[in-house]
C-alpha atoms as one frame of an Amber mdcrd trajectory, in Angstrom:
protein
   2.265 -49.957  14.159   0.880 -46.837  15.826  -2.698 -45.703  15.301  -5.165
 -47.147  12.796  -3.949 -48.690   9.554  -4.021 -46.254   6.666  -3.768 -47.104
   3.008  -0.751 -45.333   1.437  -3.064 -43.223  -0.763  -4.977 -41.863   2.240
  -3.218 -38.698   3.235  -4.596 -36.297   5.765  -3.971 -32.672   4.975  -4.280
 -30.378   7.945  -3.601 -26.789   6.938  -2.034 -24.460   9.500  -4.739 -21.908
   8.739  -7.757 -22.069   6.453  -6.856 -21.829   2.777  -3.162 -22.587   3.412
  -2.987 -25.406   0.857  -4.631 -23.372  -1.883  -2.335 -20.420  -1.225   0.778
 -22.559  -0.973  -0.024 -24.297  -4.257  -1.387 -21.259  -6.083   1.031 -21.620
  -9.039   0.126 -25.302  -9.185  -3.375 -26.269 -10.250  -5.028 -28.718  -7.875
  -8.486 -30.103  -8.581 -10.894 -31.149  -5.814 -13.765 -33.196  -7.243 -17.127
 -33.975  -5.700 -18.806 -37.356  -5.725 -21.141 -36.566  -8.650 -18.233 -35.767
 -10.979 -16.484 -39.018 -10.086 -19.707 -40.970 -10.631 -19.976 -39.519 -14.148
 -16.383 -40.591 -14.811 -16.838 -44.065 -13.354 -19.970 -44.575 -15.461 -18.016
 -43.613 -18.575 -19.991 -40.427 -19.303 -18.094 -39.113 -22.374 -17.806 -35.466
 -21.240 -16.468 -36.571 -17.852 -13.931 -38.932 -19.423 -12.744 -36.204 -21.806
 -12.450 -33.715 -18.927 -10.486 -36.099 -16.698  -8.179 -36.981 -19.597  -7.648
 -33.265 -20.317  -6.272 -32.785 -16.803  -3.176 -34.823 -17.631  -0.825 -34.793
 -14.642  -2.855 -32.211 -12.693  -3.165 -33.441  -9.112  -6.727 -34.529  -8.343
  -7.940 -34.540  -4.756 -10.950 -36.396  -3.456 -12.534 -35.808  -0.078 -12.473
 -39.064   1.874 -16.188 -38.625   2.491 -16.805 -38.767  -1.267 -14.829 -41.999
  -1.394 -17.041 -43.344   1.399 -20.168 -42.315  -0.539 -18.879 -44.239  -3.546
 -18.061 -47.280  -1.416 -21.561 -47.169   0.041 -22.920 -47.733  -3.465 -20.885
 -50.911  -4.030 -23.052 -54.026  -4.042 -20.382 -56.673  -3.543 -16.692 -57.289
  -2.865 -15.760 -57.213  -6.566 -17.266 -53.742  -7.000 -15.554 -52.601  -3.812
 -12.166 -53.885  -4.971 -12.642 -52.332  -8.432 -13.576 -48.965  -6.911 -10.608
 -48.966  -4.540  -8.332 -49.704  -7.487  -9.878 -46.852  -9.523  -9.392 -44.428
  -6.591  -5.690 -45.297  -6.234  -4.386 -42.387  -8.374  -6.287 -39.773  -6.376
  -5.070 -38.111  -3.240  -7.614 -38.504  -0.439  -8.112 -35.528   1.893 -10.146
 -35.321   5.101 -11.808 -32.432   6.905  -9.733 -30.794   9.616 -10.927 -29.656
  13.043 -11.560 -26.091  11.852 -13.685 -27.468   9.035 -15.863 -29.250  11.609
 -16.346 -25.984  13.510 -17.753 -24.378  10.341 -19.838 -27.483   9.554 -21.777
 -27.171  12.805 -22.765 -23.572  12.103 -23.523 -24.041   8.408 -25.468 -27.265
   8.799 -27.605 -25.795  11.571 -28.562 -22.858   9.342 -28.874 -24.501   5.947
 -30.194 -28.019   6.353 -33.872 -27.059   6.406 -33.818 -24.151   3.932 -31.434
 -25.586   1.360 -32.056 -29.309   1.963 -28.317 -29.915   2.117 -27.100 -33.130
   3.719 -24.380 -33.449   6.313 -21.946 -35.147   3.934 -22.286 -32.311   1.413
 -21.610 -29.760   4.144 -18.547 -31.715   5.267 -17.239 -32.008   1.706 -17.877
 -28.327   1.029 -16.173 -27.196   4.217 -13.198 -29.409   3.381 -12.852 -27.416
   0.149 -13.160 -24.130   2.050 -10.545 -25.258   4.569  -8.144 -26.181   1.780
  -8.838 -22.940  -0.091  -9.827 -24.843  -3.225 -12.879 -24.685  -5.460 -15.053
 -27.783  -5.494 -15.720 -29.256  -8.933 -19.349 -30.350  -8.811 -22.756 -30.070
 -10.448 -24.500 -29.892  -7.080 -24.406 -26.083  -7.182 -27.805 -25.462  -5.571
 -26.943 -27.360  -2.380 -23.452 -25.950  -2.047 -24.686 -22.327  -2.187 -25.481
 -22.808   1.503 -21.784 -22.865   2.380 -20.197 -19.417   2.792 -16.873 -18.847
   1.007 -17.192 -22.035  -1.064 -16.371 -21.688  -4.746 -17.965 -24.256  -7.022
 -16.962 -25.053 -10.591 -18.992 -27.054 -13.072 -16.133 -28.856 -14.808 -17.689
 -29.773 -18.167 -20.978 -29.374 -20.027 -23.599 -31.787 -18.817 -26.689 -32.718
 -20.819 -29.968 -32.891 -18.988
């Protein structure tokens, strides 16, 4: 086997140019969700469950860094196994090299003013690189990333 082992669900998308995936799939709706939206779903928040169910067969992408954030919250092997099973239907995408170039510039400028963390910048730039909006409620932090579109996917009570 060449290279590191990869789970069959972990697919790396490396667009030829920024926004290639979004342009190539423009007639097809593709949803990229942030960690907070998945947490709502995993906790059984009714609006999140209804929204996910309403998507039907719409392809849902998850940045691999969001999956790692979720794994970080697991307290034991059972929770880890359960989470990995729940993530199976989602296509995992990773930042490309051009995304990392933008991350360096954006993080340097925004981390102090906007209090945005490195993982959020990486996730946001992955969305920019794919040419897809990011479905999230973390709108304030993500404003720091130029060209990133954010969508609040469902009403959320405070």
